[in-house]
Each structure stands twice: as structure tokens, then as C-alpha cells.
Residue frames as a rotation matrix with the C-alpha (Angstrom) as fourth column:
MET 1
0.377 -0.662 -0.648 -24.08
-0.590 0.368 -0.719 19.36
0.714 0.653 -0.252 -23.46
PHE 2
-0.615 -0.586 0.528 -22.89
-0.770 0.301 -0.563 18.17
0.171 -0.753 -0.636 -20.05
GLU 3
0.090 0.762 0.642 -26.13
-0.705 0.504 -0.499 16.20
-0.703 -0.408 0.582 -19.69
GLU 4
0.809 0.193 -0.555 -25.56
-0.571 0.477 -0.667 14.58
0.136 0.857 0.497 -23.09
GLN 5
-0.155 -0.945 -0.289 -22.01
-0.650 0.318 -0.690 13.51
0.744 0.081 -0.663 -22.15
LYS 6
-0.563 0.011 0.826 -23.28
-0.772 0.350 -0.531 12.10
-0.295 -0.937 -0.189 -18.87
THR 7
0.519 0.831 0.197 -26.02
-0.640 0.531 -0.555 10.14
-0.566 0.162 0.808 -20.66
THR 8
0.597 -0.377 -0.708 -23.53
-0.581 0.405 -0.706 8.86
0.553 0.833 0.023 -23.23
LYS 9
-0.521 -0.828 0.206 -21.17
-0.721 0.299 -0.625 7.79
0.456 -0.474 -0.753 -20.46
ASN 10
-0.259 0.520 0.814 -23.99
-0.731 0.446 -0.517 6.05
-0.632 -0.729 0.264 -18.61
LEU 11
0.793 0.562 -0.237 -25.11
-0.563 0.527 -0.637 4.29
-0.233 0.638 0.734 -21.78
GLY 12
0.218 -0.814 -0.539 -21.53
-0.647 0.293 -0.704 3.32
0.731 0.502 -0.462 -22.59
ASP 13
-0.640 -0.433 0.635 -21.11
-0.769 0.350 -0.535 1.90
0.009 -0.830 -0.557 -19.09
LYS 14
0.185 0.807 0.560 -24.34
-0.663 0.523 -0.535 -0.04
-0.725 -0.272 0.632 -19.38
VAL 15
0.783 0.031 -0.622 -23.33
-0.565 0.453 -0.689 -1.47
0.260 0.891 0.372 -22.76
LYS 16
-0.260 -0.956 -0.139 -19.96
-0.700 0.286 -0.655 -2.45
0.666 -0.073 -0.743 -21.30
GLU 17
-0.496 0.160 0.854 -21.70
-0.749 0.418 -0.513 -4.14
-0.439 -0.894 -0.087 -18.34
LEU 18
0.607 0.792 0.066 -24.05
-0.614 0.520 -0.594 -5.98
-0.505 0.321 0.801 -20.68
ILE 19
0.487 -0.513 -0.707 -21.16
-0.600 0.392 -0.697 -7.22
0.635 0.764 -0.117 -22.81
GLU 20
-0.600 -0.728 0.332 -19.30
-0.726 0.322 -0.607 -8.41
0.334 -0.606 -0.722 -19.70
LYS 21
-0.151 0.650 0.745 -22.45
-0.704 0.458 -0.542 -10.15
-0.694 -0.606 0.388 -18.43
TYR 22
0.766 0.410 -0.495 -22.93
-0.642 0.448 -0.622 -11.75
-0.034 0.795 0.606 -21.86
GLN 23
-0.008 -0.869 -0.494 -19.35
-0.647 0.382 -0.660 -13.08
0.763 0.314 -0.565 -21.81
GLU 24
-0.671 -0.189 0.717 -19.84
-0.726 0.364 -0.583 -14.47
-0.151 -0.912 -0.381 -18.29
LEU 25
0.254 0.876 0.410 -23.09
-0.638 0.470 -0.610 -16.20
-0.727 -0.107 0.678 -19.27
LYS 26
0.626 -0.119 -0.770 -21.51
-0.690 0.376 -0.619 -17.53
0.363 0.919 0.153 -22.45
GLU 27
-0.480 -0.871 -0.104 -18.71
-0.654 0.434 -0.620 -19.12
0.585 -0.230 -0.778 -20.39
GLU 28
-0.507 0.381 0.773 -21.20
-0.663 0.401 -0.632 -20.51
-0.550 -0.833 0.049 -17.87
ASN 29
0.607 0.757 -0.240 -23.26
-0.711 0.383 -0.590 -21.97
-0.355 0.529 0.771 -20.72
LYS 30
0.201 -0.646 -0.737 -20.12
-0.680 0.449 -0.579 -23.63
0.705 0.617 -0.349 -22.13
ASN 31
-0.763 -0.514 0.391 -19.32
-0.624 0.429 -0.653 -25.13
0.168 -0.743 -0.648 -18.72
LEU 32
-0.102 0.826 0.555 -22.88
-0.677 0.351 -0.647 -26.39
-0.729 -0.442 0.523 -18.31
ARG 33
0.659 0.291 -0.693 -22.79
-0.740 0.416 -0.529 -28.00
0.134 0.862 0.490 -21.76
ASN 34
-0.284 -0.856 -0.433 -19.56
-0.610 0.509 -0.607 -29.78
0.740 0.092 -0.667 -20.87
GLU 35
-0.732 0.082 0.677 -21.06
-0.611 0.360 -0.705 -30.94
-0.301 -0.929 -0.214 -17.59
LEU 36
0.352 0.936 0.011 -24.15
-0.777 0.298 -0.554 -32.18
-0.522 0.187 0.832 -19.44
VAL 37
0.389 -0.296 -0.872 -22.02
-0.684 0.541 -0.489 -34.21
0.617 0.787 0.009 -21.84
SER 38
-0.697 -0.713 0.070 -20.14
-0.541 0.460 -0.704 -35.70
0.469 -0.529 -0.707 -18.89
VAL 39
-0.455 0.611 0.649 -23.36
-0.649 0.271 -0.710 -36.59
-0.610 -0.744 0.273 -17.05
LYS 40
0.577 0.663 -0.476 -24.85
-0.806 0.371 -0.460 -38.13
-0.129 0.650 0.749 -20.19
THR 41
-0.047 -0.697 -0.715 -21.73
-0.599 0.593 -0.538 -40.27
0.799 0.404 -0.445 -20.59
GLN 42
-0.866 -0.241 0.438 -21.94
-0.500 0.391 -0.773 -41.38
0.015 -0.888 -0.460 -16.95
ASN 43
0.001 0.964 0.266 -25.64
-0.789 0.165 -0.592 -42.12
-0.615 -0.209 0.761 -17.39
GLU 44
0.519 0.150 -0.842 -24.94
-0.766 0.520 -0.379 -44.27
0.381 0.841 0.385 -20.43
ALA 45
-0.521 -0.781 -0.344 -22.24
-0.467 0.598 -0.651 -46.19
0.714 -0.179 -0.677 -18.57
LEU 46
-0.741 0.304 0.599 -24.55
-0.550 0.237 -0.801 -46.77
-0.385 -0.923 -0.008 -15.61
SER 47
0.361 0.908 -0.215 -27.35
-0.863 0.237 -0.446 -47.90
-0.354 0.347 0.869 -17.93
ASN 48
0.183 -0.383 -0.905 -24.99
-0.635 0.656 -0.407 -50.39
0.750 0.650 -0.123 -19.55
ASN 49
-0.845 -0.521 0.118 -23.92
-0.400 0.470 -0.787 -51.69
0.355 -0.712 -0.605 -16.13
LEU 50
-0.348 0.811 0.470 -27.54
-0.726 0.084 -0.683 -51.97
-0.593 -0.579 0.559 -15.05
GLY 51
0.496 0.519 -0.696 -28.39
-0.859 0.412 -0.305 -53.90
0.128 0.749 0.650 -18.22
LYS 52
-0.274 -0.690 -0.670 -25.52
-0.455 0.707 -0.541 -56.30
0.847 0.157 -0.508 -17.59
LEU 53
-0.893 -0.030 0.449 -26.60
-0.441 0.260 -0.859 -56.81
-0.091 -0.965 -0.245 -13.98
GLU 54
0.095 0.992 0.077 -30.18
-0.864 0.121 -0.488 -57.48
-0.494 -0.020 0.869 -15.10
GLU 55
0.384 -0.035 -0.923 -28.90
-0.701 0.640 -0.315 -60.05
0.602 0.768 0.221 -17.59
ASP 56
-0.694 -0.703 -0.156 -26.78
-0.384 0.544 -0.746 -61.66
0.609 -0.458 -0.648 -14.86
ILE 57
-0.581 0.563 0.588 -29.83
-0.654 0.108 -0.749 -61.87
-0.485 -0.819 0.305 -12.59
ILE 58
0.464 0.777 -0.425 -31.89
-0.878 0.340 -0.338 -63.47
-0.118 0.530 0.840 -15.36
MET 59
0.052 -0.536 -0.843 -29.12
-0.505 0.714 -0.485 -66.00
0.862 0.451 -0.234 -16.05
LYS 60
-0.876 -0.379 0.297 -28.77
-0.429 0.333 -0.840 -66.73
0.220 -0.863 -0.454 -12.35
ASN 61
-0.151 0.908 0.390 -32.52
-0.813 0.111 -0.572 -67.24
-0.563 -0.404 0.721 -12.01
LEU 62
0.560 0.320 -0.764 -32.50
-0.756 0.575 -0.313 -69.58
0.340 0.753 0.564 -14.98
THR 63
-0.391 -0.796 -0.462 -29.58
-0.414 0.600 -0.684 -71.44
0.822 -0.076 -0.565 -13.52
GLU 64
-0.782 0.171 0.600 -31.37
-0.576 0.169 -0.800 -71.78
-0.238 -0.971 -0.034 -10.17
GLU 65
0.287 0.957 -0.053 -34.52
-0.875 0.239 -0.421 -72.98
-0.390 0.167 0.905 -11.92
GLU 66
0.338 -0.250 -0.907 -32.51
-0.613 0.673 -0.414 -75.52
0.714 0.696 0.075 -13.90
LEU 67
-0.745 -0.664 0.057 -30.79
-0.432 0.416 -0.801 -76.66
0.508 -0.621 -0.596 -10.71
PHE 68
-0.428 0.677 0.599 -34.11
-0.727 0.136 -0.673 -77.12
-0.537 -0.724 0.434 -8.92
LYS 69
0.538 0.628 -0.562 -35.44
-0.842 0.430 -0.326 -79.04
0.037 0.649 0.760 -11.92
GLU 70
-0.103 -0.672 -0.734 -32.43
-0.459 0.686 -0.564 -81.35
0.882 0.279 -0.379 -11.84
ILE 71
-0.873 -0.185 0.451 -32.85
-0.486 0.257 -0.835 -81.88
0.038 -0.949 -0.314 -8.07
GLU 72
0.041 0.971 0.235 -36.54
-0.846 0.159 -0.510 -82.67
-0.532 -0.178 0.828 -8.57
ASP 73
0.473 0.082 -0.877 -35.67
-0.728 0.597 -0.337 -85.08
0.496 0.798 0.342 -11.37
ILE 74
-0.565 -0.757 -0.327 -33.15
-0.370 0.587 -0.720 -86.86
0.737 -0.286 -0.612 -9.13
LEU 75
-0.753 0.310 0.580 -35.58
-0.581 0.100 -0.808 -87.01
-0.308 -0.946 0.104 -6.21
GLU 76
0.315 0.921 -0.230 -38.29
-0.920 0.237 -0.312 -88.46
-0.232 0.310 0.922 -8.43
LYS 77
0.073 -0.348 -0.935 -36.03
-0.642 0.701 -0.311 -91.37
0.763 0.623 -0.172 -9.43
């Protein structure tokens, strides 16, 4: 009977430890999900900024090309 009580206590302790570990992992998972959402938002903002910068570069290149064309046209006259 003493052995049975000891086993029950050990099993009860292990179950309690497993529940505590589960709660800890559940909280960590929640924190990681929140961090993931934040990083995805930052990534989207950076992608938008990059797209705008790429568009600005394209416009600048076109503007430079147009400027060179105008200079060439003037020099040809």
C-alpha cells in the first residue's frame, strides 16, 4: 500500500509538471505568434518602401534618359 501511494504521488507530480510545462509552452507559443505577426507587418512595410524606392529609381532613370535626349537634340541643332 505504501508503494501504491508513492507511485500515485509520483504520477500526480509528473502530471502536475506536465500541465505546468504545457502552460509555459502555450504562453511561449502565444508570444511567438505575436512576434510573427509583428515581423510580418514590418516585412510588408519594408516591401512597400522598397517598391516605392524602385519606382523612384525607374522614374529617375527615365528622367535622366529624357534629359540626355533633350541635350542631344539641342546639340544636334
